[in-house]
ROTI-791815 format. One record per residue: z, x, y of N, C-alpha, C in turn; residue number from 0; residue in one letter. Coordinates in nm, 4 decimals. Layout:
<nz=Z; nx=X; ny=Y; caz=Z; cax=X; cay=Y; cz=Z; cx=X; cy=Y; n=NUM; res=a>
...
This chain:
<nz=10.3560; nx=9.0162; ny=25.4695; caz=10.4048; cax=9.1552; cay=25.4125; cz=10.3496; cx=9.2506; cy=25.4999; n=0; res=x>
<nz=10.4211; nx=9.3423; ny=25.5313; caz=10.3932; cax=9.4750; cay=25.6130; cz=10.3655; cx=9.5818; cy=25.5279; n=1; res=x>
<nz=10.2423; nx=9.6571; ny=25.5101; caz=10.2183; cax=9.7723; cay=25.4453; cz=10.2260; cx=9.8805; cy=25.5359; n=2; res=x>
<nz=10.3106; nx=9.9854; ny=25.4969; caz=10.3058; cax=10.1160; cay=25.5851; cz=10.2317; cx=10.2236; cy=25.5230; n=3; res=x>
<nz=10.1571; nx=10.2987; ny=25.5844; caz=10.0827; cax=10.4131; cay=25.5531; cz=10.1602; cx=10.5345; cy=25.6052; n=4; res=x>
<nz=10.2046; nx=10.6260; ny=25.5297; caz=10.2674; cax=10.7456; cay=25.5622; cz=10.1520; cx=10.8640; cy=25.5743; n=5; res=x>
<nz=10.1490; nx=10.9335; ny=25.6714; caz=10.0740; cax=11.0740; cay=25.6777; cz=10.1094; cx=11.1501; cy=25.5571; n=6; res=x>
<nz=10.0003; nx=11.2315; ny=25.5184; caz=10.0636; cax=11.3215; cay=25.3754; cz=10.1815; cx=11.4121; cy=25.4164; n=7; res=x>
<nz=10.1956; nx=11.4565; ny=25.5527; caz=10.2893; cax=11.5539; cay=25.5763; cz=10.4400; cx=11.4711; cy=25.5533; n=8; res=x>
<nz=10.4342; nx=11.3518; ny=25.6099; caz=10.5635; cax=11.2575; cay=25.6022; cz=10.5835; cx=11.2307; cy=25.4571; n=9; res=x>
<nz=10.4747; nx=11.2001; ny=25.3740; caz=10.5009; cax=11.1576; cay=25.2520; cz=10.5625; cx=11.2778; cy=25.1638; n=10; res=x>
<nz=10.5106; nx=11.3970; ny=25.1896; caz=10.5649; cax=11.5122; cay=25.1130; cz=10.7126; cx=11.5318; cy=25.1749; n=11; res=x>
<nz=10.7486; nx=11.5199; ny=25.2940; caz=10.8801; cax=11.5343; cay=25.3305; cz=10.9691; cx=11.4321; cy=25.2696; n=12; res=x>
<nz=10.9175; nx=11.2961; ny=25.2498; caz=10.9965; cax=11.1879; cay=25.1747; cz=11.0179; cx=11.2364; cy=25.0378; n=13; res=x>
<nz=10.9099; nx=11.2856; ny=24.9554; caz=10.9231; cax=11.3193; cay=24.8240; cz=11.0161; cx=11.4369; cy=24.7986; n=14; res=x>
<nz=11.0410; nx=11.5299; ny=24.9096; caz=11.1304; cax=11.6274; cay=24.8966; cz=11.2630; cx=11.5794; cy=24.9037; n=15; res=x>
<nz=11.2872; nx=11.4715; ny=24.9882; caz=11.4257; cax=11.4164; cay=25.0085; cz=11.4672; cx=11.3238; cy=24.8820; n=16; res=x>
<nz=11.3733; nx=11.2825; ny=24.8228; caz=11.3974; cax=11.1723; cay=24.7016; cz=11.4074; cx=11.2428; cy=24.5806; n=17; res=x>
<nz=11.5317; nx=11.2687; ny=24.5521; caz=11.5835; cax=11.3353; cay=24.4265; cz=11.5821; cx=11.2623; cy=24.3182; n=18; res=x>
<nz=11.6037; nx=11.1188; ny=24.3423; caz=11.6088; cax=11.0161; cay=24.2347; cz=11.4900; cx=10.9240; cy=24.2517; n=19; res=x>
<nz=11.4794; nx=10.8252; ny=24.1574; caz=11.3802; cax=10.7298; cay=24.1626; cz=11.3957; cx=10.6298; cy=24.2617; n=20; res=x>
<nz=11.5213; nx=10.5984; ny=24.2995; caz=11.5638; cax=10.4850; cay=24.3788; cz=11.5627; cx=10.5154; cy=24.5242; n=21; res=x>
<nz=11.5281; nx=10.4310; ny=24.6137; caz=11.5357; cax=10.4745; cay=24.7751; cz=11.6969; cx=10.4451; cy=24.8191; n=22; res=x>
<nz=11.7510; nx=10.5296; ny=24.8496; caz=11.8942; cax=10.5067; cay=24.8893; cz=11.9241; cx=10.5644; cy=25.0445; n=23; res=x>
<nz=12.0695; nx=10.5278; ny=25.0724; caz=12.0979; cax=10.5723; cay=25.1961; cz=12.0548; cx=10.7083; cy=25.2286; n=24; res=x>
<nz=12.0946; nx=10.8015; ny=25.1456; caz=12.0779; cax=10.9477; cay=25.1399; cz=11.9397; cx=10.9806; cy=25.1763; n=25; res=x>
<nz=11.8515; nx=10.9250; ny=25.0910; caz=11.6988; cax=10.9469; cay=25.1136; cz=11.6675; cx=10.9120; cy=25.2423; n=26; res=x>
<nz=11.7011; nx=10.7982; ny=25.2924; caz=11.6655; cax=10.7487; cay=25.4196; cz=11.7063; cx=10.8407; cy=25.5275; n=27; res=x>
<nz=11.8417; nx=10.8760; ny=25.5243; caz=11.8988; cax=10.9604; cay=25.6329; cz=11.8142; cx=11.1013; cy=25.6148; n=28; res=x>
<nz=11.7756; nx=11.1481; ny=25.5098; caz=11.7161; cax=11.2903; cay=25.5001; cz=11.5803; cx=11.2664; cy=25.5666; n=29; res=x>
<nz=11.5154; nx=11.1522; ny=25.5596; caz=11.3753; cax=11.1385; cay=25.6288; cz=11.4023; cx=11.1491; cy=25.7850; n=30; res=x>
<nz=11.5015; nx=11.0841; ny=25.8193; caz=11.5574; cax=11.0637; cay=25.9586; cz=11.5640; cx=11.2097; cy=26.0153; n=31; res=x>
<nz=11.6450; nx=11.2961; ny=25.9602; caz=11.6876; cax=11.4073; cay=25.9939; cz=11.5671; cx=11.4973; cy=26.0011; n=32; res=x>
<nz=11.4943; nx=11.4886; ny=25.9007; caz=11.3792; cax=11.5745; cay=25.8992; cz=11.2714; cx=11.5611; cy=26.0306; n=33; res=x>
<nz=11.2710; nx=11.4137; ny=26.0590; caz=11.1834; cax=11.3875; cay=26.1749; cz=11.2666; cx=11.4403; cy=26.2956; n=34; res=x>
<nz=11.4005; nx=11.4404; ny=26.3059; caz=11.4614; cax=11.4889; cay=26.4131; cz=11.4463; cx=11.6296; cy=26.4306; n=35; res=x>
<nz=11.4527; nx=11.6942; ny=26.3168; caz=11.3959; cax=11.8426; cay=26.3173; cz=11.2626; cx=11.8704; cy=26.3881; n=36; res=x>
<nz=11.1676; nx=11.7920; ny=26.3392; caz=11.0265; cax=11.8006; cay=26.4016; cz=11.0252; cx=11.7737; cy=26.5581; n=37; res=x>
<nz=11.1185; nx=11.6684; ny=26.5991; caz=11.1272; cax=11.6339; cay=26.7389; cz=11.2129; cx=11.7402; cy=26.8089; n=38; res=x>
<nz=11.2902; nx=11.8340; ny=26.7556; caz=11.3407; cax=11.9397; cay=26.8226; cz=11.4955; cx=11.8950; cy=26.8580; n=39; res=x>
<nz=11.5245; nx=11.7688; ny=26.8163; caz=11.6686; cax=11.7176; cay=26.8532; cz=11.7823; cx=11.7970; cy=26.7624; n=40; res=x>
<nz=11.7439; nx=11.8409; ny=26.6589; caz=11.8439; cax=11.9077; cay=26.5675; cz=11.7643; cx=12.0411; cy=26.5099; n=41; res=x>
<nz=11.8536; nx=12.1228; ny=26.4634; caz=11.8067; cax=12.2465; cay=26.3954; cz=11.8757; cx=12.3029; cy=26.2931; n=42; res=x>
<nz=11.8148; nx=12.3886; ny=26.1977; caz=11.8989; cax=12.4486; cay=26.0696; cz=11.9253; cx=12.3352; cy=25.9979; n=43; res=x>
<nz=11.8606; nx=12.2315; ny=25.9568; caz=11.9026; cax=12.1289; cay=25.8625; cz=11.9020; cx=12.2132; cy=25.7333; n=44; res=x>
<nz=12.0214; nx=12.1575; ny=25.6704; caz=12.0397; cax=12.2040; cay=25.5195; cz=12.1011; cx=12.0934; cy=25.4325; n=45; res=x>
<nz=12.0349; nx=12.0792; ny=25.3248; caz=12.0676; cax=11.9785; cay=25.2120; cz=12.1760; cx=12.0518; cy=25.1149; n=46; res=x>
<nz=12.2706; nx=11.9696; ny=25.0856; caz=12.3611; cax=12.0011; cay=25.0070; cz=12.4358; cx=12.1270; cy=25.0207; n=47; res=x>
<nz=12.4805; nx=12.1520; ny=25.1429; caz=12.5362; cax=12.2795; cay=25.1873; cz=12.6794; cx=12.2821; cy=25.1151; n=48; res=x>
<nz=12.7313; nx=12.4018; ny=25.0759; caz=12.8674; cax=12.4219; cay=25.0102; cz=12.9542; cx=12.4792; cy=25.1066; n=49; res=x>
<nz=13.0790; nx=12.4487; ny=25.1120; caz=13.1838; cax=12.5074; cay=25.1795; cz=13.2928; cx=12.5485; cy=25.0924; n=50; res=x>
<nz=13.3339; nx=12.6674; ny=25.0945; caz=13.4473; cax=12.7195; cay=25.0176; cz=13.5762; cx=12.6802; cy=25.0867; n=51; res=x>
<nz=13.6501; nx=12.5956; ny=25.0230; caz=13.7615; cax=12.5418; cay=25.0857; cz=13.8989; cx=12.6451; cy=25.0423; n=52; res=x>
<nz=13.8895; nx=12.6912; ny=24.9259; caz=13.9877; cax=12.7820; cay=24.8689; cz=13.9148; cx=12.8932; cy=24.7974; n=53; res=x>
<nz=13.9310; nx=13.0121; ny=24.8129; caz=13.8732; cax=13.1042; cay=24.7325; cz=13.9430; cx=13.1218; cy=24.5882; n=54; res=x>
<nz=13.8573; nx=13.1704; ny=24.5020; caz=13.9145; cax=13.1894; cay=24.3598; cz=14.0269; cx=13.3059; cy=24.3582; n=55; res=x>
<nz=14.1119; nx=13.2843; ny=24.2436; caz=14.2295; cax=13.3761; cay=24.2637; cz=14.2954; cx=13.3914; cy=24.1201; n=56; res=x>
<nz=14.3592; nx=13.5063; ny=24.1079; caz=14.4152; cax=13.5173; cay=23.9740; cz=14.5524; cx=13.4834; cy=23.9731; n=57; res=x>
<nz=14.5931; nx=13.4144; ny=23.8591; caz=14.7208; cax=13.3644; cay=23.8333; cz=14.7605; cx=13.3765; cy=23.7078; n=58; res=x>
<nz=14.8736; nx=13.4858; ny=23.6897; caz=14.9275; cax=13.5395; cay=23.5444; cz=14.8087; cx=13.5640; cy=23.4451; n=59; res=x>
<nz=14.7182; nx=13.6313; ny=23.5105; caz=14.5927; cax=13.7019; cay=23.4286; cz=14.4924; cx=13.5819; cy=23.4068; n=60; res=x>
<nz=14.4849; nx=13.4764; ny=23.4633; caz=14.3731; cax=13.3802; cay=23.4486; cz=14.3182; cx=13.3639; cy=23.5759; n=61; res=x>
<nz=14.1944; nx=13.3474; ny=23.5822; caz=14.1107; cax=13.3282; cay=23.7123; cz=14.1345; cx=13.1676; cy=23.7408; n=62; res=x>
<nz=14.1626; nx=13.1345; ny=23.8432; caz=14.1547; cax=12.9937; cay=23.8913; cz=14.0358; cx=12.9969; cy=23.9892; n=63; res=x>
<nz=13.9433; nx=12.8974; ny=23.9508; caz=13.8143; cax=12.8679; cay=24.0299; cz=13.8491; cx=12.8458; cy=24.1641; n=64; res=x>
<nz=13.7257; nx=12.8709; ny=24.2351; caz=13.7453; cax=12.8354; cay=24.3864; cz=13.7127; cx=12.6927; cy=24.4185; n=65; res=x>
<nz=13.7600; nx=12.6429; ny=24.5169; caz=13.7290; cax=12.4796; cay=24.5518; cz=13.6356; cx=12.4854; cy=24.6458; n=66; res=x>
<nz=13.5307; nx=12.4069; ny=24.6249; caz=13.4175; cax=12.3797; cay=24.7097; cz=13.4112; cx=12.2470; cy=24.7582; n=67; res=x>
<nz=13.3489; nx=12.2299; ny=24.8769; caz=13.3171; cax=12.1053; cay=24.9121; cz=13.1557; cx=12.1057; cy=24.9564; n=68; res=x>
<nz=13.1124; nx=11.9999; ny=24.8886; caz=12.9635; cax=12.0098; cay=24.9114; cz=12.9317; cx=11.8725; cy=24.9936; n=69; res=x>
<nz=12.8560; nx=11.8923; ny=25.1156; caz=12.8196; cax=11.7709; cay=25.1998; cz=12.6842; cx=11.7376; cy=25.1594; n=70; res=x>
<nz=12.6295; nx=11.6435; ny=25.2105; caz=12.5049; cax=11.6011; cay=25.1965; cz=12.4052; cx=11.6669; cy=25.2808; n=71; res=x>
<nz=12.4460; nx=11.7000; ny=25.4204; caz=12.3620; cax=11.7688; cay=25.5179; cz=12.4527; cx=11.8417; cy=25.6168; n=72; res=x>
<nz=12.3965; nx=11.9517; ny=25.6579; caz=12.4502; cax=12.0303; cay=25.7829; cz=12.3472; cx=12.0691; cy=25.8647; n=73; res=x>
<nz=12.3763; nx=12.0512; ny=25.9993; caz=12.2634; cax=12.0943; cay=26.0978; cz=12.3277; cx=12.1161; cy=26.2362; n=74; res=x>
<nz=12.2398; nx=12.1762; ny=26.3273; caz=12.2911; cax=12.2062; cay=26.4526; cz=12.2310; cx=12.1020; cy=26.5502; n=75; res=x>
<nz=12.3209; nx=12.0196; ny=26.6247; caz=12.2776; cax=11.9243; cay=26.7142; cz=12.2429; cx=11.9971; cy=26.8466; n=76; res=x>
<nz=12.1069; nx=12.0084; ny=26.8886; caz=12.0781; cax=12.0906; cay=27.0018; cz=12.1350; cx=12.0192; cy=27.1387; n=77; res=x>
<nz=12.1360; nx=11.8782; ny=27.1478; caz=12.1883; cax=11.8278; cay=27.2515; cz=12.3331; cx=11.8378; cy=27.2829; n=78; res=x>
<nz=12.4244; nx=11.8101; ny=27.1634; caz=12.5696; cax=11.8150; cay=27.1703; cz=12.6204; cx=11.9495; cy=27.1615; n=79; res=x>
<nz=12.5243; nx=12.0547; ny=27.1152; caz=12.5630; cax=12.1896; cay=27.0931; cz=12.6775; cx=12.2132; cy=27.0008; n=80; res=x>
<nz=12.6599; nx=12.1443; ny=26.8779; caz=12.7627; cax=12.1377; cay=26.7886; cz=12.6969; cx=12.1576; cy=26.6454; n=81; res=x>
<nz=12.7851; nx=12.2095; ny=26.5688; caz=12.7422; cax=12.2214; cay=26.4226; cz=12.8026; cx=12.1150; cy=26.3478; n=82; res=x>
<nz=12.7070; nx=12.0315; ny=26.2831; caz=12.7474; cax=11.8916; cay=26.2253; cz=12.7388; cx=11.9051; cy=26.0727; n=83; res=x>
<nz=12.8482; nx=11.8642; ny=26.0118; caz=12.8305; cax=11.8389; cay=25.8466; cz=12.8566; cx=11.6769; cy=25.8432; n=84; res=x>
<nz=12.7549; nx=11.6480; ny=25.7676; caz=12.7440; cax=11.4950; cay=25.7361; cz=12.7421; cx=11.4690; cy=25.6041; n=85; res=x>
<nz=12.8142; nx=11.3603; ny=25.5767; caz=12.8222; cax=11.3052; cay=25.4356; cz=12.7827; cx=11.1537; cy=25.4476; n=86; res=x>
<nz=12.6895; nx=11.1050; ny=25.3469; caz=12.6316; cax=10.9870; cay=25.3615; cz=12.6940; cx=10.9215; cy=25.2317; n=87; res=x>
<nz=12.7573; nx=10.8160; ny=25.2652; caz=12.8338; cax=10.7293; cay=25.1414; cz=12.7739; cx=10.5994; cy=25.1378; n=88; res=x>
<nz=12.7717; nx=10.5533; ny=25.0052; caz=12.6982; cax=10.4349; cay=24.9642; cz=12.7876; cx=10.3200; cy=25.0083; n=89; res=x>
<nz=12.9108; nx=10.3261; ny=25.0443; caz=13.0131; cax=10.2258; cay=25.0872; cz=13.1428; cx=10.2853; cy=25.0672; n=90; res=x>
<nz=13.2410; nx=10.1998; ny=25.0993; caz=13.3950; cax=10.2446; cay=25.0972; cz=13.4188; cx=10.2879; cy=24.9419; n=91; res=x>
<nz=13.3678; nx=10.2341; ny=24.8362; caz=13.4025; cax=10.2639; cay=24.6912; cz=13.3507; cx=10.4070; cy=24.6623; n=92; res=x>
<nz=13.2684; nx=10.4730; ny=24.7393; caz=13.2176; cax=10.5978; cay=24.6998; cz=13.3243; cx=10.7077; cy=24.7675; n=93; res=x>
<nz=13.4021; nx=10.6570; ny=24.8468; caz=13.5110; cax=10.7538; cay=24.9171; cz=13.6269; cx=10.7654; cy=24.8195; n=94; res=x>
<nz=13.6033; nx=10.8641; ny=24.7208; caz=13.7209; cax=10.8853; cay=24.6112; cz=13.8131; cx=10.9566; cy=24.6650; n=95; res=x>
<nz=13.9236; nx=10.9755; ny=24.5909; caz=14.0537; cax=11.0666; cay=24.6323; cz=14.0123; cx=11.2008; cy=24.6339; n=96; res=x>
<nz=13.9162; nx=11.2495; ny=24.5368; caz=13.8982; cax=11.3979; cay=24.5609; cz=13.8017; cx=11.4101; cy=24.6896; n=97; res=x>
<nz=13.7187; nx=11.3220; ny=24.6962; caz=13.6406; cax=11.3377; cay=24.8320; cz=13.7219; cx=11.3397; cy=24.9586; n=98; res=x>
<nz=13.8230; nx=11.2652; ny=24.9661; caz=13.9057; cax=11.2430; cay=25.0850; cz=13.9978; cx=11.3777; cy=25.1002; n=99; res=x>
<nz=14.0376; nx=11.4174; ny=24.9837; caz=14.1254; cax=11.5497; cay=24.9700; cz=14.0265; cx=11.6514; cy=25.0340; n=100; res=x>
<nz=13.9105; nx=11.6891; ny=24.9848; caz=13.8215; cax=11.7997; cay=25.0122; cz=13.7816; cx=11.7767; cy=25.1539; n=101; res=x>
<nz=13.7601; nx=11.6429; ny=25.2017; caz=13.7205; cax=11.6269; cay=25.3362; cz=13.8376; cx=11.6839; cy=25.4269; n=102; res=x>
<nz=13.9575; nx=11.6329; ny=25.4003; caz=14.0839; cax=11.6882; cay=25.4787; cz=14.0971; cx=11.8330; cy=25.4900; n=103; res=x>
<nz=14.0711; nx=11.9173; ny=25.3733; caz=14.0638; cax=12.0558; cay=25.3630; cz=13.9711; cx=12.1094; cy=25.4495; n=104; res=x>
<nz=13.8472; nx=12.0639; ny=25.4490; caz=13.7410; cax=12.1118; cay=25.5403; cz=13.7814; cx=12.0867; cy=25.6766; n=105; res=x>
<nz=13.8317; nx=11.9760; ny=25.7336; caz=13.8518; cax=11.9459; cay=25.8640; cz=13.9910; cx=12.0341; cy=25.8920; n=106; res=x>
<nz=14.0810; nx=12.0711; ny=25.8025; caz=14.1800; cax=12.1601; cay=25.8396; cz=14.1263; cx=12.2981; cy=25.8556; n=107; res=x>
<nz=14.0341; nx=12.3441; ny=25.7891; caz=13.9860; cax=12.4797; cay=25.8068; cz=13.9037; cx=12.4901; cy=25.9306; n=108; res=x>
<nz=13.8369; nx=12.3992; ny=25.9692; caz=13.7374; cax=12.3849; cay=26.0920; cz=13.8103; cx=12.3233; cy=26.2158; n=109; res=x>
<nz=13.9577; nx=12.3177; ny=26.2092; caz=14.0169; cax=12.2272; cay=26.3114; cz=14.0118; cx=12.3066; cy=26.4628; n=110; res=x>
<nz=14.0050; nx=12.4429; ny=26.4623; caz=14.0113; cax=12.5061; cay=26.5921; cz=13.8718; cx=12.5333; cy=26.6511; n=111; res=x>
<nz=13.7564; nx=12.4882; ny=26.5601; caz=13.6328; cax=12.5237; cay=26.6169; cz=13.5729; cx=12.3903; cy=26.7143; n=112; res=x>
<nz=13.5531; nx=12.4293; ny=26.8265; caz=13.5189; cax=12.3303; cay=26.9308; cz=13.3798; cx=12.2788; cy=26.8919; n=113; res=x>
<nz=13.3054; nx=12.3740; ny=26.8458; caz=13.1604; cax=12.3298; cay=26.8275; cz=13.1455; cx=12.2720; cy=26.6788; n=114; res=x>
<nz=13.2338; nx=12.2143; ny=26.6214; caz=13.2149; cax=12.1446; cay=26.4836; cz=13.2525; cx=12.0112; cy=26.4922; n=115; res=x>
<nz=13.1727; nx=11.9436; ny=26.4168; caz=13.1931; cax=11.7834; cay=26.4065; cz=13.1578; cx=11.7446; cy=26.2564; n=116; res=x>
<nz=13.2478; nx=11.6628; ny=26.2180; caz=13.2160; cax=11.5903; cay=26.0923; cz=13.1864; cx=11.4488; cy=26.1004; n=117; res=x>
<nz=13.0681; nx=11.4079; ny=26.0478; caz=13.0219; cax=11.2814; cay=26.0600; cz=13.0098; cx=11.2167; cy=25.9088; n=118; res=x>
<nz=13.0850; nx=11.1126; ny=25.9039; caz=13.0742; cax=11.0412; cay=25.7845; cz=12.9747; cx=10.9039; cy=25.7972; n=119; res=x>
<nz=12.8763; nx=10.9024; ny=25.7341; caz=12.7784; cax=10.8002; cay=25.7445; cz=12.8019; cx=10.6967; cy=25.6352; n=120; res=x>
<nz=12.8662; nx=10.5865; ny=25.6681; caz=12.9069; cax=10.4831; cay=25.5627; cz=12.8114; cx=10.3528; cy=25.5861; n=121; res=x>
């Protein structure tokens, strides 16, 4: 059996990423991305960034809420010189119809931006 000891700084980093009691793909990826920030590979790491896909509007006196897409992470890849939006999925079953639709809407909005990349981590 291998026992790993984490430095206090990495343990705190792990705890900040671990929103649930179970260790999952998202938690692992969060730790990896935070290490990449420390190494200077990526910058401006954000957890749970929201993107407005459609603004709220009025229809016959009623307010229709905005449509948002919430990714798992966004960051700037220093090497690629690109803004990355990343979604970590637990498998194909987590790719719901709503998720796929919102992903398509985000890709449509960002289609002309050369420095944008969407990464789906399955």
